N, C-alpha and C positions, 0 to 999 in steps of 0.2 A: 504493500500500500504506500509506504513511504517512498519507494522507488518510483511508483507511478506518479505520485504528486510532484516529486522532484523533476521527473521527465516533462510533465505538463508545464511546470513553472519555467523550466529551461527553454522549452519551445516558445512560450509566450515572450520571454525576455529576448530571445533571438529574433522573433518576428518584430517586436517593437524596435529593436536596434536597427534591423534592416529597413523598416519603414522610415525611421528618422534619418538614416543615411541617404536613402533614395530621395526623400523630400529635400534634404539639404543640397544634394547634387542637382536636383531639378531647379532649385532656386538659384544656385550658382550659375548653371547653364543658361537659365533665362536672363540673369543679370548680365552675363558676358554677351549674350545675343543682343540685348538692348544697347550695349555699349559698342556694338558693331563687329564683335568677334564671332567666328563661326566654330562649329565643332571640329575637333581634330580629325584629320583624314590622312591616309597613307598615299592617296593619289594626288600628286601636285597639279595635275592637269585639269582638275575639276573646275567648271565655271562657277560664277557667283550664284547662279540659280540652283545648280546642283548642290553647292555647299549649303545653301539656305535650306533646301529640302532635306539634306543629310542632318543638319542641326535640328530641323523640325522633327524628323523621325527619332533622333536621339532623345530629345526632350519628351516626345510623346510616349516613347517606350518606357522611360523612367516613371512617367505619371501613370501609365497603365499598371506598372508594378505596384505603385502606391494604392491604386484603386482595388487591385486584386487582393492585396494583403489586408486592406480594410474590410473588404466584403467577406472574405472567408474567416475572418476573426482570428487569423493566425494559425489555423490548423494546416499542417503539412508544409508550411513555408520553410521551415527549418530543414526539411528533408528534400527540398528542391522540387516539390510537386506543384508549387504555385505557377500559375500561367505567366509566361514571359510577356512583357509589354510589347505591343505592336501597334504602330500608328494606324495601320490599315483597318484595325477594328473600328476606329472612329471615322475614317474617311471613306472606306469602301463598303462598310456594312457587312463584311464577310466573316466577322468574328462573332463571338457570343452576343446575346442581346444586352442592350444597355440597362444598367440599373442605377438607382440613385445613390449618390455619395452620402456621407454622414451629415453634411450640412444641408441636405435636401436638394442640392444642385445635381444636374445630370452630368455624366462623364463627358458628354460632348462639350458642355460649357467649360469644364475644367481642362479638357484636352486641347481645346481650340486655342492654341497659343501663337499660331502663325499671324504676324502683323497684318492688319487690314488698313485700307486707305480711307480717308475721309472723303466727303462729297467735294470739298475744295480741291483735294489732290486728284480725284477722278476728273474733275472739271479741267484741271491744269493739263492732264494727259490728253483729253479730248481737244482742248484748245491748241496744243502742240500739233495735233494731227490735222486740224482743219484751218490752221493759221500759219502754215509753213511758207517756204519761200516760193511756192507755186502761185501765190497770190500776185506775184510780179507779172503774170500773164493776163490778169483780169482786165486792165485797161485796154488791152488788145481786143478782148471780147466786147467791150463797149464800143470800140471803133466800128465793128461790123453789126452791132445790134442796137445802138442808141439807147433810148429809154427802155426798150424791150429787154435789153441786156441787164439793166438795173433791176427790172421786174423779175428776171430769171434768177438773179442772185438772191432775191428775197424768197422767191418760190422754191428754189433748191434748198434753202435753209429750212423752210417749213416742212418740206417733204422728207428731207433727210432726218430731221428731228423726229417726225412721226414714224418713219420706218425703223429708226433706231429703237423706239419704244415698243413697237409691235414685234420686233425681232426678239427683244428681251421677254415679251409676253409668251413667246413660243417656247421658252425654257421651262415654263411652269405648267403644272396640271393640278387639278383639284383631287384631294384624297377623299376617303369615305366620309370625313367630317366636314367637307366643303372648304378645307383650308388649302391654299396654294402651296405646292411643294415643288422645289426645283429638281427636275428629273433629267435635265440635260445641261451640258457644260459649255458647249461651243457651237459655232456656226455649222461646223461639220455634223455635229450630233443632230441639230435641227434638220439639216438637209437629208440625212439618213433616215430620220423618223418620217419624213414626208414621203420618201420613196419606198418605205417598208410596206408590206412584206415581200413584194415581188422583186424589187431591186434595192436591197438594204444598203448597198454601198455606193449606188450610182450618184446620189445627191452629194455625198462627201467628195467623190472624185470631181464632180463639176465645180464645187466650191474650191477645192484645192487647185484645179487648173486655173480658175479665175484669179485666185490668190497669187499663184506663181507668175502669171502674166502681169498682174499689177505690180508686183514687187520688182520683177525684172525690168519692166518699162520705167519704173521709178528710178532704178539704177542708171538706165540709159539716159533719162532726162537729166540726172545729175552730171553725167559726163558731157552731154550736149550743152547744158547751161554753163559749165566750167569753161569749155572751149569758146563759147560765144562771148562770155564776159571778158575773158583774157584777150581775145582778139579785138574787141571794141575798146578795151582799156588802153591797149598799146598798139594803135593802128599803124604807127610808123615803123614798127619792128618788122623785119622780113620773115614773119612767122604766120602761116595761115591758120584758119580756125581748126582745120583738121589736125595740124601739127600740135596746136595747143591741146586738143582732145587727146592726142597720143601721149603728150607729157603728163596730162592729168591722170590718164589710165596707168602710166608707169608709177605714179605716186600711189595709186590704189592697188597695185599688184600684191603688196603684203597682206591685203584682206584675204587672199587665198589661204593664208596660214593661220587665220584666226580660229581659235577653239572656243572662245567666249567673248563677250562684249564688255568685260569688266573695265578694261582700259578705255575703250571708246565711250562708254556710258558716262564717264566723268566729264566729258565735254558737252553733253547734251544741254545742260542748263546754260552754259556759256554760249552755245550756238543760238539758243532761243533768245537770250538777251541781246546778242549781237544783231539778230534779225529784227528785233523790236527797235533797236537804235536805228537800223537802216531804214525801216519804214518811217520812223519819225523824221529822219533827215530828208527823205524823198518828199514827204508831205510838207515839211517846213519850206523846202525849196519851191514847191508848187504854190504854197500860200504867198510866198514872196512875189509871185508873178500873178497874183489874183486879178490885178487890173487888166491883164491881157487875156483873161479866160475867154474861150470861144464858145459861149453859150449857144450861139446859133448853129453850131456844128452838131449838137445833140438833138437828134430828131427821132421820129417814130417809125422811120423806115428801117428795113433790114437788108443786108446783103445775102440774097438767097443762096449763093454758092458758098459763102464763108461763115454765115451765122451758125449753121449746124456744128461747125468746128468749135465755135464759141460756146455752144451748149456743153460739149464735152469738156472744155476747159473749166467751166463753172462747176459742173458736176464733180469733176476730179478734185477740185479744191475742197470739197466737203466730205470726201470718203473717209469714214472712220468705223463703219459697221463691222468690219472683219474682226476687230478686237473688243467690241463692246460687251459680248458675253463674258469674256474673261475679266474685264474691268468691273462689271456689275457684280460678279461673283466674289471679287476681292474688296468690295466696299463694306465698311463697318455697318452702315444702314442702307441696305439695298432699296428701301422705300424712298430714299432721297434721289434715286436715279433719274426719275422723270423731271424733277425740278432742276437737277444739274444739266440735263440735256437741253431743257428749255432755255436756260440763261446762257449757256455756252453758245448755242446757235443764234440767239438774239444778238449777243455781242459780236459773233463772227459776221453776221449779216450786216450789222451797222458798220463795222470796221472795214469789211470788204467793199461794201457799197461806196462808202466815203473815199476809200483809197482809189478805187477804180474810177470814180467820177472826177475827183480832183486831178488825178494824173491825166486823164483824157482831156479835161478842159484846158490843161496847160499846154499840151502838144497837139491836140486835135488830130488832123489827118496824118501827122507825122509820127503818131504813136507806133512804137516798135513792139516786136514780140515780147521782149524783155524790157520793161519800162526803164530800168536803170541805164539802158543804152542811149536814152534821150538826154541824160544829164550832161552838163558841161564837162570837158575833158578832165579838169582837175578833180572835181568832186566824183566824177564817174570812176576814175581809177581807184580812189580810196574805197568807195562803196563796193565796187565790183570785187576788189581783193578780199574784202570781208565776206562777200557772198560766195566767192570761190572757196574760201576756207570753210565756210559753213557747208557747202555742197560736198566737199571732199570728206569732211568729218561726218556728214549724214549718210554717205554712201554705204558704209559697213552695216548699218542697221537693216535696210531692206535686203542687202546682199546676203547677210548671215541668215535672215529669216527664209529667203528663197532656197538657200543651200540646205537648211534644216528640213524644209518640206520635201525637197528632192531626195535627200538622203533617207528620210523616213519612208518615202513612197517606194523608192526603187532599190534601196540598199539595206534597210533595217526593218523589214516587215516579216521577220521570222522566216519560216520555210517558204512563204509566198513571195519573197523578194526576187527581183529580176537579176540582181547582181550581188556579189558577196559584200559583206560589211566593209564600210570605209575605214574602220578603226580596228587595230589589232588588239590583242589581249592586254597589252600594256598601255592602251589608250592612245597610241601614236597613230597619226594619219597615214593611211596606206597610199601607194602610188596612184591608184585609180581615183581615190578620193581627192587627192591633190589635183589630178588631171581634170576632174569635174569642176573644181573651183576655178582653176586657171582658165578653163574653157568658157566658163560663165563670164569672167572678167573680159576675156578677149571678145566674146559675143557682144557685150555692151559697147565695147570700143568700135567694133565694125558697124553696128547700128548707128552709133553717134557720128561716124565718119561718112557713111553713105546717105544718111537722112538727118542732116544737122539742122533740123527745123523744130524748135522748141514747141511752138504752138500746135503744129500738126501732130507731133507725137503725144502731146498732152491731151489734145482733142480726141485722138484715137483711143487712148487709154481710158479717158473718161466715158466715151461712148460705148466701149466694149465691156470693160470690167466695172467701171465706176457705176454706170447706170444699172448693170446687172446686179451688183452687190448692194447697191443703195436703194434702187427702185423696184426692180422686177422680182428678185428672189424673196425679199422680206414680205412683199404683198402676197405672193403665191403661198409661202409657208404659213402666213397668218390665216389665209382662207382655208388652207388644207387642214391645219391642226385645230383651229378654234372656230370653224364656221358655225357650229351649232350654238355657240354662245355669243356670236356677234350680232349687234343691232344693225338695222337696215342701212343707217348712214355709214357705219364702219365698213360694211360690204361695198357700199358705193365708193368710199374713199379708196379702198384697196383695189377695186377694179379700175377706177379712174387713174390711179397711180401706175398700175400695170400698163394700161393702154398708152398713157402719155410717155411713160418711161420707154416703152417699146418703140414708139414713133421716134423719139429723140435719139435713142440708141441706134436704130437702123439708119436714119438720115445722117447722123453724125459720123457713123462708121463708114458709110459709103463715100461721103465727101472727104473724110480724112484719108481714106485709102487712095482715092483719086489723086489727092495732093501728094501723098507719099510716093506713089508710083511715078508720078511726073518728076518729083525731086530725085528719086532713085535713078531713073533713066538719065536725067541731066548729069548727075554725078558720075555715072558709068561712062557717058560719052566724054566727059572731061578726062 
């Protein structure tokens, strides 16, 4: 009897000591995570996102140990029978059912330690996406559209805000109690759900193709705008725009060796601030010439041949739908998503409209594809150098995202992959993986050389993938997944957006392709 009592007391003391130790380790790990340090790892090549997930799993595992030891009351822990912590019990729902902790809180609440973003931070991310350097092409859209171009800037903001909201609505479904539950995580998941059960992967493939096209075209635009800006900044130098594009690509070639964006991401805030300063400088110069503004040049007519290209330019400047599901899922209060979308798009609409109108009034019919090319030589050189630096620093982001999609689709899909994995067992990039990346860089250069037209490429991208991802697909998905719960005016909006988006997409694509083919033939003849 005495031996049995001593054994039970020993087990309880051991369990209590283990629980205290695990709690202290979890608190220390959480403290270091908040200070910016990640959990230790043996692989030096892990990216910042992987390190964050590793630290998250590490802390989740320790907290699951705590929950398990508390729930079982100490029985068997000393003998190693307690369930080991696993973050997937909380995230995937593949583990045992959740039970309440001592203080009445659920394990999900205790285990959810991954940092979330506020509505302001989410709004900042959306603003960065829709207020990038491609707004420099909006005055050129006003040149061919007049007041209708200004109306289109407002209309595109309203539609993109609405489709962003209905896209997020497609992530949720009602449970048995009538509560909305998030059952999908990404744009691809929504697309696959719409095509199920006959073609469960077709929708995801369509979205991935559109995403790859948009990302690659964005990379091409960065090379084109870099060559254009450098050529117009130093017109007296015996270097052509194509040669400047080659020089810019040579500076971008190290992107092929990137394994993560930790180093590049440090410059994102600096790039955004620099672009804000550039916009202020351009507007300030335009305001200094307010007495000469050509109000009579802004009319209600449109250039039938070139205005469809302007539609693509305007739509492309608002594209952000592809990452909205991930953004909403990482918000502290997802209920604030709608308010965030409304105010970010209102601000974007006002700023884009004012920037486009003021710049066009200043130069009227002489407005160029990239508005900074209209500035006086001295100011132009300074502003363009900042813009080139921003373009070169922005290139790795879409490039790395495109590479990841290609690698996961063709190289990292388990037994269904078309080609072997790009990475070896030690995490090093294999020769074919490096070849893929270098080929992508060279492809962006060739496109920038043979079609060095910023407005045409931007209009084509906006008409092809921008209209598809922002107008067509969200409206189709909303009707397909939630049609039983939609009111008549919602159905009317969705159908109207689909029809208008389809017309704009087809007309813009046709005219952009005609211009690109002519430009390509001209460059080949040269």
